[in-house]
C-alpha positions in Angstrom: -3.6 -18.2 2.7 -2.2 -19.0 -0.8 0.0 -22.1 -0.8 2.6 -22.8 -3.5 2.6 -25.8 -5.7 5.7 -27.4 -7.3 5.6 -25.0 -10.2 5.5 -22.0 -8.0 8.4 -23.2 -5.9 10.5 -24.2 -8.9 10.0 -20.7 -10.5 11.1 -18.9 -7.3 14.1 -21.2 -6.7 15.3 -20.9 -10.3 15.0 -17.1 -10.1 17.2 -17.1 -7.0 19.9 -19.1 -8.9 19.6 -16.9 -11.9 20.0 -13.7 -9.9 22.9 -15.1 -7.9 24.7 -15.8 -11.2 24.0 -12.3 -12.4 25.3 -10.8 -9.2 28.5 -12.8 -9.3 29.1 -11.7 -12.9 28.6 -8.1 -11.8 30.9 -8.4 -8.8 33.6 -9.9 -11.2 33.2 -6.8 -13.5 31.7 -9.0 -16.2 28.5 -6.8 -16.2 28.5 -3.0 -16.1 26.4 -1.0 -13.7 24.0 -0.2 -16.5 23.7 -3.9 -17.5 23.1 -5.0 -14.0 20.7 -2.3 -13.1 17.5 -3.8 -14.8 18.4 -7.2 -13.5 18.7 -6.2 -9.8 15.6 -4.0 -10.1 13.4 -6.8 -11.2 14.6 -8.7 -8.2 13.7 -5.8 -5.9 17.2 -4.4 -5.3 17.7 -0.6 -5.2 21.0 1.2 -4.4 20.0 3.9 -1.9 21.6 6.7 -0.1 23.6 4.7 2.4 23.2 1.0 1.4 21.2 -1.2 -0.9 17.4 -1.5 -0.2 15.6 -4.8 -0.9 11.9 -4.7 -1.5 10.2 -8.0 -0.6 6.8 -8.9 -2.2 3.8 -9.6 -0.1 1.2 -10.4 -2.8 -2.1 -8.8 -2.0 -0.8 -8.1 1.5 -1.2 -11.6 2.8 1.4 -13.1 5.2 1.6 -16.3 7.2 3.1 -16.4 10.7 5.9 -18.6 9.3 6.7 -16.0 6.7 6.7 -13.2 9.2 9.1 -15.1 11.5 11.4 -15.6 8.5 11.3 -11.8 7.8 12.3 -11.2 11.4 15.1 -13.7 11.1 16.4 -12.1 7.9 16.2 -8.6 9.5 18.4 -9.8 12.3 20.8 -11.8 10.2 21.2 -9.5 7.2 20.0 -6.1 8.3 19.6 -4.0 11.5 16.8 -5.8 13.2 13.8 -4.2 11.6 11.8 -3.8 8.4 9.7 -1.1 6.8 6.2 -2.0 5.6 5.3 0.2 2.6 2.1 1.6 1.2 2.1 -1.1 -1.5 1.9 -4.0 0.9 5.6 -4.8 0.7 8.4 -5.0 3.2 11.7 -3.1 2.7 15.1 -3.9 4.2 17.2 -0.7 4.3 20.6 -2.1 5.2 21.4 -5.4 3.4 24.8 -6.0 1.9 24.9 -6.5 -1.8 26.7 -9.8 -1.6 24.1 -11.1 0.9 21.1 -10.6 -1.3 21.1 -14.0 -3.0 21.1 -15.7 0.5 18.2 -13.4 1.5 16.2 -14.4 -1.6 17.0 -18.1 -1.0 15.7 -17.9 2.6 12.6 -16.1 1.4 12.0 -18.9 -1.2 12.1 -21.4 1.6 8.9 -19.9 3.0 7.2 -19.2 -0.4 8.3 -15.6 -0.7 10.3 -13.6 -3.2 11.2 -10.1 -4.4 10.3 -10.7 -8.1 9.1 -7.6 -10.0 8.9 -5.4 -6.9 10.8 -2.8 -8.9 11.7 -2.2 -12.5 9.7 -1.2 -15.6 7.3 -4.2 -15.3 4.0 -5.1 -13.6 4.6 -4.7 -9.9 3.1 -6.4 -6.9 -0.7 -6.7 -7.3 -2.4 -5.1 -4.4 -5.9 -5.4 -2.9 -8.2 -4.4 -0.1 -6.4 -5.5 3.2 -9.8 -6.7 4.5 -10.3 -9.0 1.5 -12.3 -12.1 2.3 -13.6 -10.9 5.7 -15.3 -7.5 5.2 -19.1 -7.5 5.3 -19.3 -5.1 2.3 -17.5 -7.5 0.0 -19.0 -8.6 -3.3 -16.2 -10.9 -4.3 -12.9 -11.9 -2.7 -10.4 -10.1 -5.0 -7.4 -12.1 -3.8 -8.2 -15.0 -6.2 -8.3 -12.6 -9.2 -5.1 -10.9 -7.9 -3.4 -14.3 -7.8 -4.4 -15.0 -11.4 -3.1 -11.6 -12.4 0.2 -12.3 -10.5 0.7 -15.5 -12.3 -0.1 -14.0 -15.6 2.1 -11.0 -15.2 5.2 -12.7 -13.6 7.9 -13.0 -16.2 5.5 -12.1 -19.0 8.0 -11.6 -21.9 6.0 -8.9 -23.6 5.8 -6.7 -20.5 9.3 -7.2 -18.9 10.6 -3.8 -20.2 7.7 -1.4 -20.3 8.2 2.4 -20.7 7.9 2.7 -16.9 6.7 0.8 -13.8 3.1 -0.5 -13.9 0.8 -1.0 -10.9 -2.5 -2.8 -10.7 -5.0 -2.7 -7.8 -8.1 -4.8 -7.3 -11.1 -4.3 -5.0 -14.1 -6.5 -4.5 -15.9 -4.4 -1.9 -18.5 -1.6 -2.0 -16.0 0.7 -0.2 -12.7 1.1 -2.1 -9.8 0.5 0.3 -7.3 -0.3 -2.5 -7.1 3.2 -4.0 -8.0 1.8 -7.5 -8.3 5.3 -9.0 -4.7 6.1 -8.4 -3.3 3.0 -10.2 -2.2 2.4 -13.8 -5.1 -0.1 -13.9 -7.7 -0.3 -11.2 -10.3 -3.1 -11.2 -13.5 -2.6 -9.2 -15.9 -5.5 -8.9 -19.6 -4.8 -8.5 -23.0 -6.3 -9.3 -24.9 -5.1 -12.4 -28.7 -4.7 -12.7 -29.0 -8.5 -13.3 -27.0 -9.3 -10.2 -24.1 -10.5 -12.4 -20.5 -9.8 -11.3 -18.8 -7.3 -13.6 -15.8 -5.0 -13.3 -15.4 -1.3 -13.7 -12.0 -0.8 -15.2 -10.0 2.4 -14.4 -6.9 3.3 -16.3 -4.3 6.0 -16.2 -4.2 6.8 -12.5 -1.1 7.6 -10.6 0.5 10.0 -8.2 4.1 11.1 -8.4 5.3 14.2 -10.3 2.0 14.5 -12.2 -0.8 13.3 -9.9 -3.8 12.1 -11.9 -6.9 10.0 -11.0 -7.7 7.3 -13.4 -10.5 7.4 -16.0 -13.1 4.7 -16.5 -12.3 2.8 -19.7 -14.9 0.1 -19.3 -18.0 0.5 -17.2 -19.0 -3.1 -17.1 -16.4 -5.6 -18.2 -17.4 -9.3 -17.8 -15.0 -10.6 -15.2 -13.9 -13.5 -17.4 -12.1 -11.0 -19.7 -9.9 -9.3 -17.0 -6.7 -10.8 -18.3 -7.3 -10.2 -22.0 -8.5 -6.6 -21.4 -5.5 -5.8 -19.1 -3.3 -7.3 -21.8 -4.8 -5.1 -24.5 -4.2 -2.0 -22.2 -0.6 -3.0 -21.6 0.0 -3.7 -25.3 -1.3 -0.2 -26.3 0.9 1.3 -23.5 3.9 -0.7 -24.7 3.4 0.5 -28.3 2.6 4.2 -27.7 4.1 5.0 -24.2 7.1 7.4 -24.3 10.6 6.1 -23.8 12.5 9.3 -24.4 11.6 10.9 -21.1 11.1 8.9 -17.9 9.1 11.8 -16.4 6.5 11.4 -19.1 6.6 7.7 -19.6 3.8 6.5 -17.2 0.5 5.4 -18.8 -1.3 8.3 -17.2 0.6 10.7 -19.4 -0.3 8.6 -22.5 -4.0 8.5 -21.6 -4.0 12.3 -20.9 -2.2 13.0 -24.2 -4.5 10.8 -26.4 -7.7 11.4 -24.4 -9.6 8.5 -22.9 -11.8 8.0 -26.0 -8.9 7.6 -28.3 -7.0 5.4 -25.9 -10.1 3.2 -25.4 -10.5 2.9 -29.2 -6.9 1.6 -29.4 -7.5 -0.8 -26.6 -10.8 -2.1 -28.0 -9.1 -2.7 -31.4 -6.2 -4.6 -29.8 -8.6 -6.5 -27.6 -10.5 -8.0 -30.5 -7.5 -10.1 -31.4 -7.3 -11.8 -28.0 -10.7 -11.3 -26.4 -11.9 -14.9 -26.4 -8.4 -16.5 -26.5 -6.7 -18.8 -24.0 -6.4 -16.1 -21.4 -10.1 -15.9 -20.9 -10.8 -16.9 -17.3 -13.2 -19.8 -16.9 -15.1 -20.8 -13.8 -12.9 -23.9 -13.7 -9.8 -21.8 -13.6 -11.1 -19.6 -10.9 -12.0 -22.6 -8.9 -8.6 -24.1 -9.4 -6.9 -21.0 -8.0 -9.4 -20.8 -5.1 -8.3 -24.3 -4.1 -4.7 -23.0 -3.4 -6.1 -20.7 -0.6 -6.7 -22.2 2.8 -9.9 -21.1 4.6 -10.0 -20.4 8.4 -12.0 -23.0 10.5 -14.4 -20.4 12.0 -16.3 -21.3 15.1 -20.1 -20.7 15.5 -22.3 -19.5 18.3 -19.5 -17.3 19.9 -20.1 -14.9 22.7 -18.3 -11.5 22.5 -17.9 -11.0 26.3 -17.0 -7.4 25.6 -19.6 -5.9 28.0 -17.5 -6.8 31.1 -14.7 -4.4 29.9 -16.9 -1.5 28.6 -15.9 0.8 31.5 -12.2 0.6 30.6 -11.6 3.7 28.6 -8.3 2.7 27.0 -9.7 -0.6 25.9 -12.9 1.0 24.5 -10.8 3.5 22.5 -8.7 0.7 21.1 -11.9 -1.3 20.4 -13.4 1.6 18.5 -10.3 2.5 16.5 -8.4 -0.7 16.0 -11.0 -3.3 15.4 -13.2 -3.7 12.4 -16.4 -5.5 11.3 -16.2 -9.1 10.1 -18.5 -11.1 7.9 -18.5 -13.9 10.5 -20.5 -13.4 13.7 -18.3 -13.4 16.8 -15.2 -12.3 14.9 -13.5 -8.9 14.3 -10.4 -7.8 12.3 -7.7 -6.1 14.4 -5.2 -3.5 13.3 -1.9 -3.5 15.1 -0.7 0.1 14.9 2.9 0.6 13.8 2.5 4.3 14.6 3.3 5.0 18.3 4.8 8.4 19.0 8.5 8.7 18.2 8.5 5.7 15.8 9.1 5.8 12.1 5.6 5.0 10.6 5.5 1.5 9.1 8.7 0.2 10.9 8.5 -3.0 12.9 11.4 -4.5 14.8 12.3 -8.1 14.5 11.0 -8.7 18.1 7.7 -7.2 17.2 7.5 -9.3 14.0 8.0 -12.5 16.0 5.5 -11.4 18.6 2.9 -10.6 15.9 3.6 -14.0 14.3 2.8 -15.6 17.7 -0.4 -13.5 18.0 -1.4 -14.6 14.5 -1.0 -18.2 15.6 -2.8 -17.7 18.8 -5.7 -15.5 17.6 -5.9 -15.4 13.8 -5.4 -18.9 12.3 -1.7 -18.2 11.6 -2.4 -15.4 9.1 -2.1 -11.6 9.0 -2.3 -8.7 6.5 -0.3 -5.6 5.6 -2.4 -2.5 5.1 -1.9 0.3 2.7 -1.7 2.5 5.7 1.5 0.7 6.8 -0.1 -1.2 9.7 -0.5 -5.0 10.4 -3.8 -6.7 10.6 -5.0 -9.8 12.3 -8.0 -10.6 10.2 -9.9 -13.3 12.2 -9.9 -12.6 15.9 -12.7 -14.0 18.1 -14.5 -11.2 20.0 -14.1 -13.0 23.3 -10.3 -12.9 22.8 -10.0 -9.2 22.0 -9.3 -8.0 25.6 -6.6 -10.6 26.0 -5.1 -9.7 22.6 -5.2 -6.0 23.5 -3.2 -6.6 26.7 -0.5 -8.4 24.8 -0.4 -5.8 22.0 0.1 -3.0 24.6 3.3 -4.5 25.9 4.7 -4.5 22.4 3.7 -0.9 21.6 1.3 -2.2 19.0 -2.0 -1.0 20.6 -2.0 2.7 20.0 -5.7 3.5 19.3 -4.9 6.0 16.5 -6.0 4.1 13.4 -7.6 6.7 11.1 -6.5 9.6 13.3 -4.0 12.3 12.7 -1.0 10.4 14.1 -1.7 7.3 12.0 0.7 8.9 9.5 1.6 7.4 6.2 5.2 8.1 5.5 7.9 7.1 3.1 11.5 6.5 4.3 12.5 9.9 2.9 15.9 11.5 3.0 17.1 9.3 5.8 17.5 6.4 3.3 16.3 7.2 -0.2 18.7 8.7 -2.7 15.8 10.3 -4.6 14.4 12.2 -1.7 14.6 16.0 -1.4 13.9 16.0 2.3 13.6 13.8 5.3 10.1 12.4 6.1 10.5 10.5 9.3 11.5 13.4 11.6 8.5 15.4 10.4 6.2 12.6 11.2 7.7 12.2 14.6 7.5 15.9 15.4 3.8 16.0 14.5 3.2 12.8 16.5 4.8 14.5 19.5 2.6 17.6 19.3 -0.6 15.5 19.0 0.2 13.0 21.7 -3.0 13.5 23.6 -5.3 10.6 22.7 -8.5 12.2 23.9 -7.8 15.2 21.8 -7.1 13.0 18.7 -10.4 11.2 19.2 -12.2 14.6 19.5 -10.6 15.8 16.2 -11.8 12.6 14.5 -10.8 11.0 11.2 -7.9 12.7 9.4 -5.4 11.2 7.0 -1.9 12.8 7.1 0.5 11.6 4.4 4.2 12.5 4.0 6.5 12.0 1.0 10.1 13.0 0.8 10.0 13.7 -2.9 7.7 14.0 -6.0 7.6 10.2 -6.5 4.9 10.3 -3.8 5.7 6.9 -2.1 3.9 8.4 0.9 0.8 9.1 -1.2 0.7 12.7 0.0 -1.5 13.8 -2.9 -4.4 11.8 -1.5 -3.9 12.6 2.2 -6.5 14.9 3.8 -3.4 16.7 4.7 -0.4 16.1 2.5 3.2 17.0 3.1 5.8 17.0 0.4 9.5 17.4 0.9 11.1 19.9 -1.5 14.6 21.3 -2.1 15.0 25.0 -1.7 18.5 26.3 -2.1 20.0 23.0 -0.9 17.9 23.0 2.2 14.8 20.9 3.2 11.4 22.5 3.0 7.9 21.2 3.0 4.9 21.9 0.8 1.4 21.4 2.3 -1.7 20.2 0.4 -5.3 20.0 1.7 -8.4 18.2 0.5 -6.9 15.0 -0.9 -8.9 11.8 -0.4 -8.7 8.1 -1.2 -11.5 5.6 -1.6 -14.7 5.9 -3.7 -14.5 9.7 -3.6 -10.9 10.1 -4.4 -9.5 13.6 -4.9 -6.1 15.2 -5.3 -5.1 17.8 -2.6 -4.5 21.4 -3.4 -1.3 23.2 -2.5 -2.0 25.9 0.1 1.0 28.1 -0.7 4.8 28.5 -0.2 6.7 25.8 1.6 7.7 25.7 5.3 10.8 24.8 7.1 11.0 21.6 9.2 10.8 23.6 12.4 7.6 25.2 11.3 5.7 22.0 10.3 4.3 21.0 13.8 2.9 24.5 14.3 1.5 24.6 10.7 -0.4 21.3 11.4 -1.6 22.7 14.7 -3.0 25.8 12.9 -4.8 23.6 10.3 -6.5 21.7 13.1 -7.4 24.9 15.0 -9.0 26.3 11.9 -10.9 23.1 11.3 -12.2 23.0 14.9 -13.3 26.6 14.6 -15.3 26.2 11.4 -16.6 22.7 11.4 -20.3 22.1 11.7 -21.5 19.7 14.4 -19.6 16.4 13.9 -18.4 17.3 10.4 -15.4 15.3 9.3 -12.2 17.1 8.4 -12.3 16.2 4.7 -15.9 17.3 4.4 -15.1 20.6 6.1 -12.2 21.3 3.7 -14.4 20.5 0.7 -17.1 22.8 2.0 -15.1 25.8 3.0 -12.1 25.4 0.6 -8.5 26.0 1.5 -8.6 29.8 1.9 -9.5 29.9 5.6 -6.6 27.6 6.4 -4.3 29.4 4.1 -5.1 32.8 5.5 -4.6 31.8 9.1 -1.4 29.9 8.5 0.4 32.5 6.5 -0.8 35.5 8.6 0.4 33.9 11.8 3.6 32.5 10.2 4.5 36.0 9.0 4.4 37.2 12.5 
């Protein structure tokens, strides 16, 4: 867990005071809406459909139990008793009062948290693999580099008003769980032929209105140059990125317009001025940052004691789906599912947050993670404590064994809250969960990612869902477009639209037909995404539209 020093704390405290002054001037009509807008956005405050929305940063998805208890307290005191965990490892409050936001930020600062640069045209919250530091396939723990990037990008005067928002993801494992190819910059650590740590740099990825997977701009960057190379990329973007049209202002549009070769040439030229400058990361600096992270006091020679419960089907299903391999013998990571049926995906009540904080203290060294799939993770649980933990999680509706399955739905808040949304997302997710509420059937279907977005901004990452659902406006009514074949990870792909959109009432039956087609054409234990890539979307399209027409 990263621990603030005096400088960190001073910066966060001073930002709270600065924002409070800005808000007071706005409330006294000394600042216009247009003048206040960039100020509130860089402090995570949106004005949504019914109320403000405050987005709280959870850098690289890492939380302490103390911080989670504070989030629960804030949710009760200033909101409606719950929070929404997003796909970018943040927490969103949907109902705070504008005049309360300085007090919320002050309370966050008391537990080393903030909402700085969680919005606005700046470098946003740096994200990583939610299994960082514990996964057996890890090459380097990316959280230390993510922290260096966070410190470098926070309040960077040159990048405080970029053409559009900017997102960076870092992965240090062989399996990409941070979706680096769909970010403005993606940093992928690996070992070269001499066993030296280097970085593959992706640039120009992003979803939204124009979904594009990033291009590799540097195959083997020496890790010491991460800051200077990212700075060169951002400088080129700042100089050449469009500011006349917000729909064409993301770096992905610039890279596509120039071509990766031209864009790389501009970056390389800019990089030469700063390549070996003071922002070159040294081993000493990396060690300094590592010292701010506390390490768990792992035990050795642990017995799993799982054999005694192997005949309990419900526990075995949970063990298979919700626990994950750990680099330390005798430990596993545990996903606490925030996706039970009839619950908005990613939402956690204040009572659940407090209970999870207690479980983190009891079973995971007082730490937890937020996943990109909108679940919570206890990263360091002894195997001999898993059964006990499972029993507690069940009582809190946090033990649904659906991680990676169809009802583990990624879903944005949609039209219930967001002023940008064309359609509601949450009711669609709940209606699909209700249809597929048979856990045995879900396990038989196997791995499927279903992602839902309420508009083209793609906060629900629908483009990279095996099944993607996008809310669209058709004659002032809510309809839903379906894509198939999207994927995240090392073999990322953008889904293809199968045809005309469907009404909300049709959506559960449409998903049912997709699954029926898959079961009828799959070969042996072929995964859904592999089946779609093998047979294409036509078998699904033909069945769905023929039967929908009747």
